[in-house]
C-alpha positions in Angstrom: 97.4 -48.9 -65.2 98.6 -49.8 -68.6 99.5 -53.7 -69.3 102.5 -53.5 -68.8 101.8 -52.1 -65.0 98.7 -54.7 -64.7 101.1 -58.1 -66.1 103.9 -56.6 -62.9 101.8 -56.0 -60.6 99.8 -59.0 -60.9 103.5 -61.1 -61.2 104.3 -59.2 -57.1 101.3 -60.1 -56.0 101.4 -64.0 -56.2 105.0 -63.6 -55.5 103.7 -63.1 -52.7 101.5 -64.8 -51.6 102.5 -68.1 -52.0 102.8 -69.5 -48.4 106.4 -68.9 -48.5 107.3 -66.6 -50.2 109.6 -66.3 -53.3 112.3 -63.5 -53.7 112.4 -62.1 -57.6 115.7 -63.1 -57.2 114.0 -66.6 -56.5 110.8 -66.3 -58.9 113.4 -64.9 -61.2 115.5 -68.2 -61.2 112.7 -70.3 -60.9 111.5 -68.9 -64.1 115.3 -68.1 -66.0 115.1 -65.0 -66.4 117.6 -63.1 -64.8 116.9 -60.5 -61.3 116.9 -56.9 -62.4 115.0 -57.7 -65.5 112.4 -59.2 -63.4 112.3 -56.3 -61.0 111.6 -54.0 -64.2 108.2 -56.6 -64.9 107.4 -55.9 -61.0 107.8 -53.0 -61.9 105.7 -51.9 -65.0 108.6 -51.4 -67.2 109.3 -54.0 -69.9 107.7 -55.0 -72.5 108.3 -58.8 -71.4 106.9 -61.4 -74.2 105.1 -63.8 -74.3 107.7 -66.4 -73.8 108.7 -64.6 -70.9 105.4 -64.2 -69.4 105.1 -67.9 -70.0 108.4 -68.4 -67.5 107.0 -66.1 -64.9 103.3 -67.9 -64.9 105.3 -70.8 -64.8 107.7 -70.1 -62.2 104.7 -68.6 -59.9 103.3 -72.5 -60.7 99.6 -71.0 -61.6 97.6 -71.6 -64.6 97.4 -69.1 -67.6 94.0 -68.9 -66.8 94.7 -68.7 -63.1 97.3 -65.6 -63.3 95.3 -63.2 -65.2 92.0 -63.6 -63.7 92.0 -60.6 -62.2 90.4 -57.0 -61.7 94.5 -56.0 -62.6 93.7 -56.7 -65.9 89.6 -55.5 -65.8 89.0 -53.4 -69.0 87.8 -51.0 -66.6 89.7 -50.9 -63.9 92.6 -49.9 -66.1 92.6 -47.4 -68.3 95.6 -47.7 -72.0 97.3 -44.3 -73.1 97.8 -45.5 -76.1 93.1 -45.8 -75.9 94.3 -42.1 -74.4 95.3 -41.3 -77.4 93.2 -42.2 -79.5 90.0 -41.1 -77.8 92.2 -37.7 -78.2 92.1 -38.0 -82.0 88.7 -39.1 -82.8 87.2 -36.5 -80.9 90.0 -33.9 -83.1 87.8 -35.4 -86.1 
């Protein structure tokens, strides 16, 4: 799972955890972004800017530290494609 997928998975996890579950449409409206953009974020398809990260995290009603305090972001549990490529390049040297 790369960082875009991890971010999207965490957004979805928190969106569905709320006492009153938020739809993607409602979360997008609360964050001031388009619903289709929110869908692509949750699906790990967007290289989301830090500004939009902050908008989404604020709309979820959590702090940055709470958002990123998750096993989803544990480096051992996710593999970056670029990290894999670096290892392959370094092993070929």
